[in-house]
N, C-alpha and C positions, 0 to 999 in steps of 0.2 A: 439340600442337594439330594435328589432322588434318582440319580443316574443309575441305569442298569438294574433296576429292582423288579423287572418283569411285571410292571403294572399294566393291566390289560384294559382298564376302563376308568373313566372319571365321571363324577355326577355333579349336579348343581350344588350339592352340599359338601363336597369334598374339602373345599378351602373356606367354608363359611365363617369359621372362627379365626382366620389368619389375616385379619385386616391390617396388621402391622408389617406383613411380609414385604420385603423390598426385592428379594432375589428368589427366583424359582427355577430350578434345573430339573427337567424331566427327560433328558435324552436317553437313547438306547433302551427304551421300554417296548411294550407291545400294544400301545394305545392305538386304537383304530377309529375312535370317534370321541369328539369333545362336545358336550352339550353347550348350548348357547350361553347359559348363565354360570358356567363353571368358575369364571374369574371375576364375577360381578362384585364380590366383597373385597377384592385386592386393590383398593384405591391407591395404595402407596407403592405398588409394584413398579420397579424401574428396569428389571431385566427378566426376560422370560425365554427359556430354551425348551423347545418341543422337538428338537432335531432327532433324526434316526428312529422314528416310530413308524406306525403303519396307518397313519391318518390319510384318508382318501378325500375327505371333504371337511371344510370348516364352515360353521354357520356364519351368515353375513354380518351379524352384530356380536360376534364372539369377543372382540376387543373394545367394545363400546365404553366400558367403565375404566379402562386402563389409561387414564389421562396423563399419568406421569411416566409411562413406559418410555424408556430410552433405547433399549436393545431388545430385538426380537429375532429369534433364530428358528426358522421352520425348515431348514435344509434336510435333504435326504428323506423326504416323505413322498409316498406315491399319490400326491395330490392330483386330482383330475381337473380341478376347476378352482378359480379364485373369483370371488364376487367383485364387481367394479367398486363397491363401497367397502371392501374388506378392511381397509386401513384408514378410513376417513376420520376416525376419532383419535388417531395417534399423532396429535399435533406436535408432541415433544420428542417423537422418535428420531434417533440419530443414526442408528445402525439397523439394517434389515438384511437378514441372510436367507436367500432363496436358492442356494446352490443345489444342483442335482434335482431340480424341479422343473418339469415342463409346464409352461403356462400357455395353453392353446388360445385362450381368449385375452391375452395381454393387450393393454391399451394404456394411453397416457393418463387417463382419469384415475387409474388405480393408485398412482403415486403422487399426483398433484397436491392433495391435502397435506402431505408430510413436508412442509416447507423447511423444517430444521434437519431433514435427513441429509447426512454428509457422507455416509458409506452404504453402499448397496452391493450385494453379491448375487450374481445370477449364474445359471448353468451355461447360457449362451451369450456371447458378446452382443449379438443383435438386439437383445432385450434392453441394453443400455440406452438405446435411442428413445425408449419410452420413458426414461427417467433422466432426461438431459439436464435438469436443474441440479442433480446430485453431483457433488464435487468429485467423489471417488467411486468409480463403478468397476467391478471386477466380473469377468476377466478383462484384462486390458486390451486384448486383441482377439480377432477370429482368424489370425494368420494373414488376412488381407488388409483390413482396416484397423486403426487404433482409435483411442479416445480423441486424439488430436488430428490424425491424418487419414485420408481415404486409402492411401497405400502406406502401410506401416513400415515396410522394409525399404531401406535405401537402395538395395540391389534391384528390387522390383521397380522402383521409380525410374532407375536408369534403363532397365530392360524394356519397360513399356514404350519408351521413346525410341530406343534402338531398333527393337523388333518392328515397331510401327513404320519407321522410316525404311528399313530394309524390305519389309513386305510391300509397301506401296511402290517404292522405287523399282524393285525387282520385277514386280508384276506389270507395272506400266512399261518398263523396258522391254519385256517379252512381248506385250501387246504391240508395241511399236515395231519391234524387229519382225514379228510374224506378219505384220501388215506391210512392211517395206520389202522384206525378202520373200519372194514367191516360193512356196513349198510345193513338193511333188504331190502331196496328198492334201488338197484344199479342205476337205471335210474334217480331216484330223486337225489341221491347223485351226479351223474354226472352233472345234471343241476345246482346244488348248486355250484359245483367247477367251472363251466363255469361262473356263475354269479360272483363268487369271483375274477376270472381273470379280468372281466370287471370292477369291483369296484376297483381293484388294480391299474388299469390304471389311475384312478382319483388321487390316491396317488402319482403316478409317475408325473403326471401333476403338482400337488401342489409342489413337490420337485423342479421341474424346475422353477416354479414361484418364490419360495423362493431363489433359487440360483441366478437368474437374478436380483432379488431385491437387493441382496448383491453386485452383480457385478456393478450395476449402482448407488449404494447408494451415495447420495450427489451431483450427476451430471446427473440425469436422463433426464432432459429436453434437454441436449446436444445430447443425443442419442435416444430420444423418437421416432422420426420419423423413424430412421434407424431400431430401434427395432421392431416397429409395422409392418414395411414392410419386415422384415427379414424372411427367411425360418424357423428359429428356432421358432419364434412366431407362424407361421402358423402350424408348426408340433405339437407343444404342444396344440394349439387350436383344431387341428384334434384329438389328443388323448382324450381331454376332451369331445368333441362331440361324439366320438366313444364310450367312457365309458358310458355316460349318455343315449345314444340311445339304446345300447345293453342291459343295465340294465333295462330300461323301457320295452323293448320288451320281455326280459326274464321273468320279473315279471308278465307281461300280460299272457304269455304262461303258467307259473306255476299256476297262478290264474285260468285260464280256465281249466287246467288239474284237479285241485281240484273241480272246479265247476261241471264238468262232473261226477266225482266219487261220489260226495255227493248228487247232485240233481238226478242223474241217477245211483244209486249204483249197479244195476245188469246188466247194459249195458256193452258191450265189446268194448267200444270206446277208452279205455285207450291205448295210444301208447306204443309199445314195445321198446326194447333197440335200434333197428335199426332205427325205425321211429323217436325216440327221438333224436338220433344222427343227422339225416337228418334235423330235425327242428332246432336244435342248430346251425348247420353249416349255415342254411338259415338265422337265426337271425343275426349271425355275418356278413354275406355277406350284408344283408340289412343295418345294422349299419355302415359297412364300406362304402357302397355306399352313405349313407346320409352324412357322414363326408367328403368324398372325392370329391363329385360333385362340390362344390364351387371352386376347383382347376382347373376344366376343362375349364371354360370360364371366364377369368378375366375381359373381357370387359363387361360382363353381371352381374357378381357377385361382381366385384370390389375386394377390399381386405377384404374378408368376415370375417376372423378371427382377422385382425389387427385393430379393431375399438377402442380398449382400451389397457391398459398396460398388462392386464392379458390374452389377446388374446382369450376371450370367447364372442361369439356374442349374448349376452343376450338382450341388448336393442339397439335401433337405433335412429338416428336423421335425419333431413331432407337432410343432405348431403350424406346420404347413397344411393348407387345405387339402382334403382328400383328392379332389380333382386335379390339383397341381401335382401331387405325388404320383398319381397314376399316369398323368400325361408325361411327366418328366421321365419316369421309368419306361413308359412305352416308346419314347423317342430314343433314349440312350441305350436301353437294354433290348429294345425291339427293333426299330428301323436301323439304327447305326450298327448294332451288333450283328444283325442279319447281313447287312451290307459288307461288313468286315469279314464274316465267315464265307460269303460268296466270293469275295476277292481272293482270300487265302486258298479256297478250294480250286478256283479257276487257275491260279498260278501253279499250284501243285500239279494239276492235270495237264497244263500246258507243257511244263518241263518234263513230265513223265512221257508225254506224247512225243516230244522231240527226241528224247534219249532212246525210246523203244522203236522208233520208226525204222523200217527195214528198206525203205525206198532209197535208192542210191543214184538215181538219174540226176543229171545236171539241171534238168528243167525243174524238178521238184525242189532241189536245193536252192536254186535261184528264186523260186516262187516264195519259199518260206524264209529264206535267209534274211531278207530285209525285215520281215515281220518278227523274226526272232530277236533282231537287234533292238527293235522297238519294244518288244516284250521285256527284254533285259533292263531297258531304261525304266520302264514302268514298274518293274519289280522294286527298284530302289525307291520310287515314289510311294508305292504301297507299303514298303518296309518302314519308311518314315511315318506314314499314317498309322501303322501298327504301334510304333513307339509312342506316338501321341495319344492314341485312343485306348490302348490297354490300361494305362493308369485311370482313365475315366471309367471304364467298365468295372475295374476292381473297386474303385471308390463307390460307385453306385451299388454294386452287389453287397459290399460291406455295410453301407448305410441301410440297405434293404433289411439286413439282419440286425440292425440297430447296434452295430459295432462302432465304438468311439474311434474317430479318425483324427489324427493330429491336425491342427489348424494349418500348420505350415505346408502340409502336403497339398491341401486343396488350393491354397493360394498359388503355389508353383504350377499346379495343373492349369488353373485359369489364365495366369499371366504368361507362363513360359511354354508349357507343352503343347497346348492347343494352337496358339498363334504361330509358334516357330515352324510348324508344318507349312503354313501359308507362305512363310518367308523362304523356306527351302525349295518349295516346288518349282519356282522359275529356274533355279540352278539345275535341278534334276531333269526337267523335261524339255529345256530349250538350250540353255547356255552351255551345257556339256555335251550336246549331241554332235556327232561327226558331221552331219549335214550342215548345221549352223556354224560349226568351226570352219569347214571348207568355204562356205559362203562368206564368212567374215574375213578369211584369209584372201579370198578373191577381191573383196571390196577394198581391203587394205592395200593389196598389190596394185589394184587399179588406181587408187588414190595416190600411191607412191609414184606410179608411172606418170600420172598427170602432173604431179608436183615437179618431177624431174624434167618433164617436157617443157613446163612453163619456165623453169630456171634456165634451161638451154636456149629456149626461144628468146628470153630476155637478154642473155649473154650475147647471142648472135646479133640481135638488134643493136646492142651497144657497140659491138665491133664494127658494124656497117656504118653507124653514125661517125665513129672515130675515124674510119678510113676515108669517108667523104670529107670530113673536116680537114684531115691531113692533106688530101689532094688539093683542096681549095687553098690551103696555106702555102703549099708548094707553088701553085700557079701565081699567087700573089707575090711571093718572093721573086720568082722569075721575071714578072712584069717590072718589079722595082729595080732589079738589076739591069734590065734592058733599057729602062728610062734613064738610069744613072749613066750608062755608057754613051747614050746619045747626047746628053748634056755635056759630058766631058769632051766629046768630039767637037761640039759647037764652040766651046770655050777655047779649045786648042786651035 
């Protein structure tokens, strides 16, 4: 045991006369390099611990002669690279510790030769998918998936279906209502329906996540790598990204539209129906491009959407391709953060403009009154967006500075915070508005009147039939009485 002895270097002859050695502990030293033949004489070595040193690179055939090695600990070293054949000679290895080590070039070939390996310890749960034949892999979860299930948390499993149903049902209901009930501002109604379509895609994404969670239940780790690299995973990740980006861009446009109307009430800057249609098509095209660009160059972006079981590129680690990191940061801390700041600035300016205005005429009040009501409603939509997006921005900023983020936080952001905004939007911008409340009351009142009229009409028809039948009965009785009298007279 040579732990903590401030050993700085090893040579090829350091253990030359230690051929009977079975256990070698060298943790917490200052070793920064290990020559290729350092352990060549240790034929009987069964346990080797090189943890907590300063080793940045290991020679490819360093462990070539350690045929009997059963436990190897390389944790807490600043290793930059592991060779594909690094462990191919370790046929008897049972435990491998690689905790707190980033492995940028990790692949399944590294661990396949170790068929007796029963325990492996990684820094990231995602690495476990590259050693699916190992019985016990740590950590057990990344906060989203576990060794057995795509969604590790029972609460997340329930939430994914509930939010998916609420999101799809709510947005489809709003699209139907907006199509059936004629609005005063048709261009605004069109924008809301397009926003509902974008939010509905998030519900579709969640339904797919729930479906594949059921499909891989109890055996996820066996298929984890295949799933994350599959076309299905990439496509549902594409849907989620398209939904979030179109939603963010649409809310920014709607906010700027209200900003121009309220801050400059008499200007003619407000877009018409044709201009609005062009803007909406442009927003969808930009959202589509943002979501599809990672498919174009896999060498640069890597598997952009397949970084976790839910196929959403929210956070990254050091193994991620440089292009993927830059693009992810550019979208979340560039486009989305800029949109969020524009929305916040616009609403602050709008409310300051309303409070500071000195115009008192009824004409101006009537002109901006309706727009203020709409702005108040959109404020709550933006506020819900802020609640959803602030955790995303904080997570991205922390990951940029390589701060360790608890796995459970990222899982709740992906499954709950982002999608719940799409589920709440229909309530905020349609179902709670005074216009739609009034229209709904009118429809219900009209339906009630029709029902009452039908009941009265049916009752009246029944009365007429009964009266006619009664009259006929009376005439029949009178005829019978008259006939009886005539017979009696004849008899008498």
